C-alpha positions as CSV (number, residue, x, y, z in Angstrom):
1,M,106.8,204.2,154.5
2,S,108.8,203.4,151.3
3,K,108.5,199.9,149.7
4,A,112.1,199.1,150.5
5,K,111.7,199.9,154.2
6,S,108.4,198.1,154.3
7,A,110.0,195.0,152.7
8,V,112.8,194.9,155.3
9,C,110.3,195.4,158.2
10,L,108.0,192.8,156.8
11,A,110.8,190.3,156.4
12,L,112.1,190.9,159.9
13,M,108.6,190.7,161.4
14,S,107.8,187.5,159.5
15,L,111.1,185.9,160.7
16,L,110.4,186.9,164.3
17,I,106.9,185.4,164.2
18,A,108.1,182.3,162.5
19,G,110.8,181.9,165.1
20,L,108.4,182.4,168.0
21,I,105.9,179.9,166.5
22,F,108.7,177.4,166.0
23,V,110.0,177.8,169.6
24,C,106.5,177.8,171.2
25,F,104.6,175.2,169.2
26,I,106.7,173.0,166.9
27,P,108.2,169.7,168.2
28,F,111.0,167.9,166.3
29,N,113.5,165.1,166.7
30,Y,117.2,165.7,166.3
31,G,120.6,164.0,166.9
32,Y,121.7,160.6,165.7
33,E,118.7,158.8,164.0
34,G,116.4,161.3,165.7
35,M,117.1,159.9,169.2
36,N,116.6,163.3,170.9
37,R,113.4,165.4,170.8
38,Y,112.8,169.1,171.2
39,N,109.6,169.9,173.1
40,P,108.3,173.3,172.4
41,I,107.3,175.8,175.1
42,A,103.6,174.9,174.8
43,V,104.5,171.3,175.7
44,V,106.8,172.0,178.6
45,T,104.6,174.7,180.2
46,S,103.1,173.4,183.5
47,L,99.7,171.8,183.0
48,D,97.0,172.0,185.6
49,S,96.0,168.6,186.8
50,D,92.3,169.4,186.4
51,L,92.8,169.2,182.6
52,G,92.9,165.6,181.4
53,L,95.8,165.3,179.0
54,Y,98.1,162.4,178.0
55,Y,101.9,162.9,178.0
56,G,104.7,160.4,177.9
57,S,105.4,157.6,175.4
58,G,103.3,155.1,177.3
59,D,106.0,152.5,177.2
60,E,107.0,150.4,180.2
61,Y,109.2,153.2,181.6
62,S,106.8,156.1,181.0
63,K,103.1,155.6,181.8
64,P,100.7,158.0,180.2
65,Y,99.2,160.7,182.5
66,N,95.6,161.7,182.1
67,G,95.0,164.5,184.6
68,G,94.4,164.3,188.3
69,G,97.0,162.8,190.6
70,Y,97.7,162.0,194.2
71,S,98.0,164.1,197.4
72,A,99.6,163.1,200.7
73,M,100.1,164.8,204.1
74,Y,103.5,164.9,205.8
75,Y,103.3,165.0,209.6
76,P,106.4,165.7,211.6
77,E,107.4,163.2,214.3
78,G,105.3,163.9,217.4
79,V,102.4,165.6,215.4
80,I,99.1,163.9,214.5
81,S,95.9,165.1,213.0
82,S,92.6,165.5,214.7
83,R,91.3,162.6,212.6
84,Q,94.0,160.3,213.8
85,Y,93.6,161.4,217.4
86,T,89.8,160.7,217.2
87,D,90.3,157.3,215.5
88,D,92.9,156.2,218.1
89,T,90.8,157.1,221.1
90,K,87.4,156.2,219.8
91,D,85.7,153.6,222.1
92,D,88.9,153.2,224.1
93,A,88.7,155.0,227.4
94,E,92.2,153.8,228.5
95,R,93.9,155.2,225.4
96,Q,91.8,158.4,225.6
97,E,93.2,159.0,229.1
98,E,96.7,158.2,227.9
99,Y,96.4,160.6,224.9
100,E,94.9,163.4,227.1
101,G,98.0,163.3,229.3
102,K,100.4,163.0,226.4
103,Y,99.1,165.3,223.6
104,E,98.3,169.0,223.5
105,K,96.1,170.5,220.9
106,V,97.5,173.3,218.8
107,G,94.9,174.5,216.2
108,S,93.7,171.4,214.4
109,L,96.8,169.4,215.3
110,Y,97.9,167.4,218.3
111,F,101.5,167.6,219.6
112,D,103.2,164.9,221.6
113,T,104.6,166.9,224.5
114,E,107.2,164.2,225.2
115,K,108.7,164.9,221.7
116,V,107.9,168.5,221.0
117,T,108.4,171.3,223.6
118,L,105.5,173.7,223.5
119,A,105.3,177.2,224.9
120,D,102.1,179.3,224.8
121,K,100.5,176.8,222.4
122,K,103.4,177.0,220.0
123,P,106.4,174.7,219.3
124,N,109.8,175.9,220.3
125,D,112.1,177.7,217.9
126,D,114.3,174.7,217.2
127,F,111.2,172.7,216.0
128,T,110.0,175.6,213.9
129,A,113.4,176.1,212.3
130,D,113.9,172.4,211.6
131,F,110.4,172.3,210.0
132,E,111.2,175.2,207.7
133,N,114.4,173.5,206.6
134,A,112.5,170.3,206.0
135,V,109.9,172.1,203.8
136,D,112.7,173.7,201.8
137,M,114.2,170.2,201.3
138,L,110.8,168.8,200.2
139,R,110.3,171.7,197.7
140,E,113.8,171.1,196.2
141,R,113.2,167.3,195.9
142,Y,109.8,167.6,194.3
143,G,111.0,170.5,192.1
144,R,113.8,168.3,190.6
145,L,111.2,165.8,189.4
146,H,110.3,168.4,186.7
147,E,106.7,167.1,186.7
148,E,103.7,169.2,185.6
149,D,101.6,170.6,188.4
150,V,103.5,169.5,191.5
151,R,102.3,171.5,194.5
152,I,103.6,171.8,198.0
153,D,101.6,173.7,200.6
154,V,102.2,174.2,204.4
155,V,98.9,173.4,206.1
156,D,97.9,174.3,209.7
157,D,101.4,175.8,210.1
158,Y,103.2,172.5,210.9
159,T,102.2,169.9,208.3
160,V,102.9,169.7,204.6
161,R,100.5,168.7,201.8
162,V,102.0,167.5,198.5
163,F,100.1,167.0,195.3
164,V,101.8,165.2,192.4
165,P,100.6,163.8,189.0
166,R,100.3,160.1,188.9
167,A,103.7,159.7,187.3
168,A,105.4,161.0,190.5
169,S,103.3,159.3,193.3
170,A,106.1,156.9,194.1
171,A,108.1,159.8,195.6
172,F,105.9,160.2,198.7
173,T,107.7,157.8,201.0
174,Q,111.3,158.2,199.9
175,F,111.1,162.0,199.8
176,S,110.0,161.9,203.4
177,Y,113.4,160.5,204.5
178,M,115.4,163.2,206.4
179,G,118.8,163.1,208.1
180,D,122.4,162.5,207.2
181,F,123.5,160.4,204.3
182,S,125.7,157.5,205.2
183,V,127.1,154.3,203.7
184,S,127.3,151.1,205.7
185,Y,128.5,147.5,205.0
186,G,127.4,144.2,206.5
187,S,124.9,141.4,206.4
188,D,122.0,143.4,207.9
189,A,121.0,147.1,207.7
190,S,120.6,147.4,211.5
191,T,124.0,145.9,212.3
192,A,126.1,147.0,209.3
193,T,129.3,148.9,210.0
194,T,129.3,152.6,208.8
195,I,132.1,153.1,206.4
196,M,131.2,156.6,205.2
197,P,131.8,158.9,207.1
198,A,134.1,156.8,209.1
199,R,134.7,159.3,211.9
200,A,132.6,162.0,213.6
201,T,135.0,164.7,212.5
202,E,134.4,163.9,208.8
203,S,131.6,164.8,206.5
204,I,129.9,162.5,204.0
205,N,130.9,165.0,201.4
206,D,134.5,164.0,201.9
207,Y,133.5,160.6,200.5
208,V,130.6,161.1,198.2
209,E,130.3,163.7,195.4
210,G,126.7,163.1,194.2
211,A,124.1,160.9,192.6
212,S,122.5,160.8,189.2
213,T,120.8,158.3,186.8
214,R,121.8,156.4,183.7
215,S,120.0,154.2,181.2
216,A,121.6,151.3,179.3
217,N,120.3,148.3,177.5
218,G,116.8,148.8,178.8
219,S,117.9,149.0,182.5
220,E,117.9,152.0,184.8
221,F,120.8,152.8,187.1
222,V,121.4,155.1,190.0
223,V,125.0,156.2,189.8
224,I,126.8,157.3,193.0
225,D,130.1,159.2,192.4
226,F,132.8,159.0,195.1
227,T,135.8,161.1,195.9
228,E,139.3,159.5,196.2
229,K,138.8,159.0,199.9
230,G,135.4,157.4,199.2
231,R,137.0,155.0,196.7
232,E,139.6,154.0,199.3
233,A,136.9,153.4,201.9
234,L,135.0,151.2,199.4
235,S,138.1,149.2,198.5
236,K,139.1,148.7,202.1
237,A,135.6,147.6,203.2
238,T,135.1,145.2,200.3
239,A,138.6,143.7,200.2
240,N,137.3,140.2,201.4
241,A,133.9,140.4,199.6
242,A,134.8,137.4,197.3
243,E,135.1,135.2,200.4
244,S,132.0,136.4,202.3
245,S,129.4,138.3,200.4
246,S,127.7,141.2,202.2
247,T,125.5,144.1,201.3
248,M,126.2,147.8,201.1
249,F,123.5,150.1,202.5
250,F,123.0,153.7,201.4
251,K,121.0,155.3,204.1
252,V,119.3,158.7,204.7
253,G,118.8,159.1,208.4
254,D,117.7,155.6,209.6
255,E,116.1,154.7,206.3
256,T,117.7,152.6,203.6
257,A,117.4,154.4,200.3
258,L,119.4,151.9,198.2
259,S,121.2,148.6,198.8
260,L,123.8,146.7,196.8
261,S,124.8,143.1,197.1
262,V,128.6,142.9,197.0
263,S,130.4,139.6,195.9
264,E,133.8,141.0,194.9
265,A,136.1,143.8,195.9
266,I,135.1,147.3,194.7
267,D,137.8,149.7,193.5
268,Q,136.2,152.4,191.3
269,D,135.1,156.0,191.4
270,S,131.4,155.3,190.6
271,L,128.9,152.7,191.5
272,F,126.1,151.8,189.1
273,I,123.2,150.4,191.1
274,T,120.2,148.8,189.6
275,S,117.2,146.7,190.6
276,S,114.6,144.6,188.8
277,S,112.0,147.0,190.2
278,F,113.7,150.1,188.9
279,T,112.0,152.3,186.4
280,A,113.2,155.6,185.1
281,E,110.9,157.2,187.6
282,T,112.0,155.3,190.7
283,A,115.7,155.5,189.8
284,N,115.3,159.3,189.4
285,I,113.5,159.5,192.8
286,A,116.3,157.6,194.6
287,A,119.0,159.8,192.9
288,I,117.3,163.0,193.8
289,L,116.9,161.8,197.4
290,I,120.6,161.1,197.8
291,D,121.8,164.2,195.9
292,T,119.6,166.7,197.8
293,T,120.6,165.0,201.1
294,L,124.3,165.6,200.2
295,E,123.8,169.2,199.1
296,F,121.6,170.5,202.0
297,A,122.3,170.9,205.7
298,P,121.0,167.9,207.6
299,V,117.4,168.0,208.7
300,T,116.9,166.1,212.0
301,M,113.1,166.1,211.8
302,T,111.4,162.9,210.5
303,F,108.1,162.7,208.8
304,S,105.3,160.2,208.6
305,V,103.2,160.1,205.3
306,D,99.5,159.9,205.7
307,E,96.2,160.6,204.0
308,I,97.3,159.5,200.5
309,T,94.3,160.4,198.2
310,S,93.7,159.8,194.5
311,H,92.3,162.7,192.5
312,T,90.8,162.6,189.0
313,A,90.8,165.4,186.5
314,R,88.1,167.7,187.7
315,F,87.0,168.7,184.2
316,G,87.2,165.2,182.8
317,E,89.8,163.2,180.8
318,N,88.9,165.0,177.6
319,A,88.8,168.6,178.9
320,M,92.0,169.6,177.1
321,L,90.8,168.2,173.9
322,F,87.6,170.3,174.1
323,V,89.7,173.4,175.0
324,V,91.8,172.9,171.9
325,I,88.7,172.4,169.7
326,A,87.2,175.6,171.2
327,L,90.4,177.5,170.4
328,A,90.5,176.1,166.9
329,V,86.9,177.1,166.3
330,L,87.5,180.6,167.6
331,V,90.6,181.1,165.5
332,C,88.9,179.7,162.3
333,A,85.9,182.0,162.9
334,M,88.2,184.9,163.4
335,L,90.1,184.2,160.2
336,V,87.0,183.8,158.1
337,F,85.5,187.0,159.4
338,F,88.6,189.1,158.9
339,F,89.4,187.8,155.4
340,V,85.8,188.1,154.2
341,R,85.3,191.6,155.7
342,Y,88.7,193.1,155.2
343,H,90.5,191.0,152.6
344,L,94.3,191.3,152.8
345,L,94.1,193.7,155.7
346,A,93.3,190.5,157.7
347,F,97.1,189.8,157.7
348,A,97.7,192.9,159.9
349,H,95.4,191.4,162.5
350,I,96.9,187.9,162.1
351,Y,100.4,189.1,162.6
352,T,99.3,190.9,165.8
353,F,97.4,187.9,167.1
354,L,100.4,185.5,166.6
355,L,102.7,187.9,168.5
356,Y,100.1,188.2,171.2
357,L,99.6,184.4,171.4
358,C,103.4,183.6,171.5
359,G,104.0,186.3,174.1
360,T,101.2,184.9,176.3
361,I,102.6,181.3,176.0
362,L,106.1,182.5,176.9
363,C,104.8,184.3,180.0
364,V,102.7,181.4,181.2
365,W,105.8,179.2,180.9
366,A,108.1,181.7,182.6
367,I,105.9,182.8,185.5
368,P,106.1,180.1,188.2
369,F,102.5,180.4,189.6
370,L,100.8,180.2,186.2
371,T,99.9,176.9,184.5
372,L,97.9,175.9,181.4
373,S,94.5,175.6,183.1
374,I,90.8,176.4,182.5
375,E,91.3,179.7,184.3
376,T,94.3,180.9,182.3
377,I,92.9,179.6,179.0
378,S,89.6,181.3,179.7
379,A,91.4,184.6,180.2
380,V,93.3,184.2,176.9
381,L,90.0,183.5,175.1
382,I,88.4,186.6,176.5
383,T,91.3,188.9,175.5
384,T,91.6,187.2,172.1
385,I,88.0,188.4,171.5
386,L,88.9,191.8,173.0
387,L,91.9,192.1,170.6
388,S,89.7,191.2,167.6
389,I,86.9,193.6,168.6
390,S,89.4,196.4,169.1
391,N,90.9,195.9,165.7
392,V,87.4,195.8,164.2
393,I,86.5,199.1,165.8
394,V,89.5,200.8,164.3
395,F,89.0,199.1,160.9
396,E,85.3,200.2,160.8
397,N,86.1,203.8,161.7
398,A,88.7,203.9,158.9
399,R,86.2,202.3,156.5
400,K,83.6,205.0,157.2
401,D,86.2,207.8,156.7
402,F,87.4,206.2,153.5
403,A,83.8,205.9,152.2
404,L,83.3,209.7,152.8
405,G,86.1,210.4,150.3
406,K,89.2,210.7,152.5
407,T,92.5,209.2,151.5
408,I,93.5,205.8,153.0
409,T,96.3,207.5,155.0
410,S,93.9,210.0,156.4
411,S,91.3,207.3,157.0
412,V,93.8,205.2,159.0
413,K,94.8,208.1,161.2
414,G,91.1,209.1,161.7
415,G,90.2,205.5,162.6
416,Y,92.8,205.3,165.3
417,K,92.1,208.8,166.5
418,K,88.4,208.1,167.0
419,A,88.9,204.7,168.6
420,F,92.0,205.3,170.6
421,W,90.6,206.5,173.9
422,H,87.7,204.0,173.8
423,I,90.1,201.1,173.4
424,F,92.7,202.6,175.8
425,D,90.2,203.2,178.6
426,L,88.6,199.7,178.1
427,H,92.0,198.0,178.3
428,I,93.2,200.0,181.3
429,A,90.1,199.4,183.2
430,L,90.1,195.6,182.5
431,A,93.8,195.3,183.3
432,L,93.4,197.1,186.6
433,V,90.5,194.9,187.5
434,G,92.5,191.8,186.7
435,F,95.6,192.8,188.7
436,V,93.6,194.0,191.7
437,V,91.5,190.8,191.8
438,F,94.8,188.9,191.6
439,F,96.1,190.3,194.9
440,I,92.9,189.5,196.8
441,A,91.5,186.3,195.2
442,L,91.8,182.6,195.9
443,P,94.4,180.7,193.8
444,P,92.2,179.5,190.9
445,L,90.6,183.0,190.5
446,S,93.9,184.8,191.0
447,S,95.5,182.9,188.1
448,F,92.6,183.8,185.9
449,A,92.7,187.5,187.1
450,F,96.5,187.8,186.6
451,T,96.4,186.2,183.1
452,L,93.4,188.5,182.2
453,G,95.4,191.6,183.3
454,L,98.5,190.5,181.5
455,T,96.9,189.5,178.3
456,T,94.7,192.7,178.3
457,V,97.9,194.7,178.3
458,F,99.1,192.6,175.4
459,S,95.8,193.2,173.6
460,G,95.9,196.9,174.1
461,L,99.5,197.2,172.8
462,G,98.7,194.9,169.9
463,S,95.6,196.8,168.8
464,L,96.9,200.3,169.2
465,V,100.6,199.8,168.2
466,L,101.3,196.5,166.4
467,T,98.3,196.3,164.1
468,R,98.9,199.9,163.0
469,F,102.5,199.1,162.2
470,H,101.6,195.9,160.4
471,W,98.9,197.8,158.4
472,A,101.5,200.4,157.3
473,I,104.1,197.9,156.1
474,L,101.6,195.6,154.4
475,M,99.8,198.4,152.5
476,A,102.9,199.8,151.0
477,Y,102.9,197.0,148.4
478,T,99.6,197.8,146.7
479,E,98.5,200.6,144.5
480,N,94.8,199.9,145.1
481,K,94.8,200.6,148.8
482,G,91.1,200.6,149.2
483,G,90.8,197.2,147.5
484,F,93.6,195.9,149.8
485,C,91.4,196.7,152.8
486,N,88.1,196.0,151.0
487,F,87.1,199.6,151.6
488,K,84.8,201.4,149.1
489,K,84.1,205.0,148.6
490,E,80.6,206.4,148.3
491,V,82.1,209.3,146.2
492,A,84.5,209.4,143.3
493,D,87.9,207.9,144.2
494,N,90.4,210.7,143.7
495,E,93.4,208.8,144.7
């Protein structure tokens, strides 16, 4: 390759790597007086709760999170757990007799036959369909929190287990609210008059457009936007508010999501609702609850929240710190070895490694079931070592050929020719093992296996294709090609 072509290729490759590093790893502030912040891919990638890691500013609106979290069980109305059944009937013969006539066991759950129709030990189709719609609603609500490592699993076919980091635990109760969204006005939630929708033939979407959040002067607001018809209904209902103050109730099903004390007539398109107890988190939860209820078809099923459990980071609060230190030590050892052993040829390996690392981070960020966890990081460490060993094998084969008197071009070709099938077979076998295990393993092992398979493919392509390309464009700049690679001949150098 000519020097001109090498220069162009090297410049383009350097710009690509610099751009990827910037996008993946470099945070920065921007906007007026740096008010906005760009978080790189490595920061916004989902983090497994078993790794202890602080995020958030730690101010009064954003408490630091240090791994672990909370889990809760959602039970549909008419369904209780075996634990609750046992606790309710223990040492109470009268209640036990009542429950035996009232509940029927399905798997590990007990169904109230007065509320849920069963046939052949299974709930009817209406219950099943409503439960599936409720699960979809829960997934949407928790997904909109954009919190690391939120997990929602259906357990025993008819209950839902939710895991959230500590920063999102306040969502458990409010996100369980199901039903139609409505707005009522009066002195008490139970007796207030429904003003939206006003008639059975109308939809709440004829009145309310959506909900969002705003921050201003250190306060958090839930903003509810109304249509023209909604604005007219507000104005009509509150026309005499200055004479007799009342409260406006924003309800999901039978539960009050928000309330607003009204002391004057309201005639506006949007209501800004705040509370002394509001934080950015709780305001966001209320807005998500209202917005999803407006967007989705009504779910008639109601849930009870039970078995709320606190979890600590399984690997300890400093696990992520130790992982970062291990990665730094590995990278430093790799750099020292390659520069001492191969001098400037080390840059060919470094370019390949940086592309491999950025590609891996982008995939972990983009693939929904992958998180930054001990499992995925372990797989990356293994294939980083694999990439380094593969390049060493090629470099050493080329070194031997060069020492025997071959030209550097012939030595490079010979090095790859001798090592190709060994490296190829190793990578193919390891990648196949990873992907096969992924399809049959439990979640923690499956994430390790998939990451191992994926990064093994990256390692193979990097060693056999990218490193060779980087070697070619870097070596074009030197006359002493043996010195560039720290290769020495045992016979006279005829180049």
